N, C-alpha and C positions, 0 to 999 in steps of 0.2 A: 343315436347312439347313446346319449344322455338319457333318453326315456328309457330305454331298455336297461341303463346302470344300475345296478343296486347299492346306493351310497350318494355320498352328497357330491356338491360342485367342484370342491378343492380336490378330494380323492380321485375325480373323474379326469381332473384337467393333467394331475400327477400320472396317472394311467396312460394315458394319449400320448402324454410328454415322453415318456419312455419309449413308446410306439417308435415316434420319430426322430429323437434323439439318440445317437451314440456317445460311450461314455468318452471316446478319445477326445471328441468334441468339446465337451463340457470340461475336462480335464486341461486343455490347452488354452482355453477361453479363462479359465480360473489362475492357471499359472502366469497367463501375461497381464492379467489385472492385477495380479499379488506383485508382479515386478514393476508394473507403473506405478502400484501405490508404495512399494519400497523407496522407490524414487523421488517421489513426491514428498514422504515424509522425511527422507534424508535431506532434501532441500530446506525443506522446514527447519529442521533442527540444525542444520548449520548455518543457516542464515538469521538466528534468535540473538547468540551471543555477539556476533560483528555487529548487529543491528544496535546491542545494547550499548555497547561502547561507542558508536558512533553518535548516536543520540545524546549520550551523555557529554560527548565533547562538543556537540551542537549546541546544547543548552550553556555549557560553561563559555562559549565564545558568543552567544546572545543569535545564534542562526536558527531561524525558524520562529523561535518564540522568546520573548523577552518578558522576564517575570516583572519588570516594571511599568509596561505599557501595553503588554499584550491580555486583551480582555478575557482570553481562553484560560490563563493560569490562574484566574479569580475562580472560575468555574471547576478546576482542577484541585486546588488547594480548599475548597468546600465539600471535597467529598473523599477525605483520606480512608474511609473506610471499605472502597470499591476494591482495595489491594486483596482484602482477604477473597474475592472470587476468582482471583487470577489463576490460583494453582488449579481450580478446578475448571474453569474455562479453558485452561490451556491444554490437559489432560483429555477432557472430553473432546474438545474442538480438534487434538491431534488424533483421536481415535476417528471421529465422525469424517475428518477429511479422509483419512485412508479408505475408510467403507466407501465414501462418495467416488473416490477415485477409482478403487478398485471395481466398484460397479460401472461407471462407465466407461472405462475402458476395456474391463472383461466383457461386458455387454456388447459393445461397438465391437470386438473382435470375434464375440460368439455369431454375430449376425456373417460375419464373412465367411465364417468356416461352416456354418449349419448347411446342412445340403437343401433343406429348404427354403432359405434365404440367401444363400451364397451368389446365385446368379444375379439377383437385384443388386446386392452388396459391390460384386465384382463389376456390374456397369455402372453403379453409381463412382466406382472408384477410377473406371474409364473416363468418366465424363469430368472428374475433377482433373484428372491428367491432362485432358482436352483443354480445359480452362484455364491450366497453368501453361501450357504451349502456347495458348493466345495471348497470355498474359505477356509472356516473354517476346512474343514477337509485335505486341503493340508497344512494349518499350522500346524496344529498337527501332521503330518505326518514329516514335515520338523522339528519340533522341537525333536521328537523321533529319526529322523535320524541326525542330527547334533552331539548328543551326540556320536555317533558312528563314524562319517566320520571324523569330523573336531574337532581340538583344536583351537579356537578363528579363525583367518583363515588359518590353517595349515593343510593339509588332512594327518590325520591318518592312513585311509583306503582309498588308491586310488582307487582301485577296484569297491568297495560298491559306492564311491563319484560319479565316471561316470556313472554307471548303474543309480545312484539315479538323474544324471543331463539329462540324456536321457529320464527318465521318467518323470521329470517336464516339460521338454520342451515340450514334446507331451501333459502333462496335458494341459500347459499354450495356446497352439494353442486354446483350445476350450473356455478357460475361459477368456483369454484376450480381447477378444469383449466384456465382461460386462465391465471389467475395461475402456477401450477406451470409452464405453458409458457413464459410468459415468463420466469419466473426461470430456467428452463434456458438459454434463449437469452440473456439477460443475463450468466449466469455463461461461457458457452462464448466470447462476445464479448470480455468482459472478461478471461479467460484467455487468449486471442488477444494483447490487446493488451498486458497485463503480463508477456508472455514476455520484451519488449523492457526494462521498467521495471527496472534492475538498482539503482536507488536507494532502492526499497521493498519491504516485502515483501507477498505476495497473500494468502498463507496466514497466520494469526495463530501466533505461537512455541509456543503450548502444544497446536497440533494437530500430533501427530506418527504415523508410521506406525512400529509394532513399538518405540517407543521412541526413535526418530529423527525428528530435525526433518524436516520436507517441504521448505520452501523456505529456505535459509539462505544462498544467493548472494548476498543484498543485504548481508550481514555485509563483504564486500570494501569497498563503497561505504563504509560506516562507517569502516573500518579506515584506507583511504587519507585521508578527511575527518581523523582522528584524528592521522596520521603528518604530515599538514602543520600541524595546531594544535598538535602538541608542539614546533614550531620556530617557529612566528610567532605564537602567542597572546599576548594583551597582557598578562597576568599573566607571562609568560615575560619579556619585553622590559622591564617594570619592575623585574623581579627582577635581570636583569642590568644594569640601572642601577644599581641599589642597590649590588651587587658593585662594579660600576666606580668609585663614588663612596666605597665603603669603601677600595678600593685608593688611589685618590687622595687623599683625605683623611686617612687613616690612622687612628688611633684616636680621633680627635675626632668622628668620622661614627658615626653608630647605634651609641650607648654604651647599655648594659643601663639606666642611668638613664631616657634618654630614650625606650626601649621601653617601660617602665613607665608613665610619662606619658602616653603614645601610648594603651597599654591602657585606661586609665583613663579619656581622653578619649573614645575610640569606647565605651566602655562607658556612660558618662555621657549621653552625646548622641546615639549612635546605637545602641543596645541591640538594634535587629532584625538587626543585622550578627553578632550571635554564633551565628545559624544557620549561618553560613559557615565558622564555625572548625572545623577537623578534630578538635578535642576534644570537641567537640558530637556530631558524626556517628558513625555506629556505626564501630567501627573492628575490626579481627581481632588474633587476637593476636600475629602477627608485626610488625604496626604499633604496638601497644601496646607490645612490649618495644623496638621502636626509636624510640619516644618516651622511654622509660625510659632508654635508652643516654644518649641527647640530653641528656635533663637532667640525668643525671649528670655528662657532661663539662662542662655549662654550671655546676654547682656547685662542681667541682673549679676 
């Protein structure tokens, strides 16, 4: 047919598709993919602001990363210009995530409604339903068998538990194909969604490709957060207030004697605050030299 066709491969494929595809099939697949894409984009949009607020409070409470001890903080503070790419990556990531979700969900739905592939797709769906039923039966059997064979993780009936292990391994040879297929589908769909999630990483930081970190675009989000926190953190506001009080009151405010009594008061009544002191944490050689220099100046 292509040899007799006067035109290119693309136009030939388009004409053949028009003969085998009905307009209603394409329209239903496009609408279904559009609905799935809108739901995915809405979830990304609604999760961004809560993530920003929660991560801010985590940093303020020393959860996840401490600026004084975590080496990741040194990597973030050395790249303040990375925030300039945050708007562009968020915009294009949002757009590409929607296109990917629309393509995957709409394409899968099109295979179900298209007359050429509907029989195969429905057979695959029936196979999935059968695997789900088998999985439910397996869970029921395992719950009933565990009461007889195990007490926690201790085998109360070794013979029966060995027989059940052989039965389950044989059974899982057939049904684990569905588990692997479902895992692949979930990972593909989540990969499409997480293209637009610049506020978190999809691949763990220790997963690398030839020594290079695969997913590092999320760092710009944390750098932007830390840049704002460096100007409006409550500790910075209190420290600025102390400096202004020192300028206003002069030598009568924040004297060495008062600081010593304050330390004794804190250590006696609130000893758990010691873990927040910089001297109690791991410091680099440069930090130790800086502290020694400050102590020397104070002694003078």
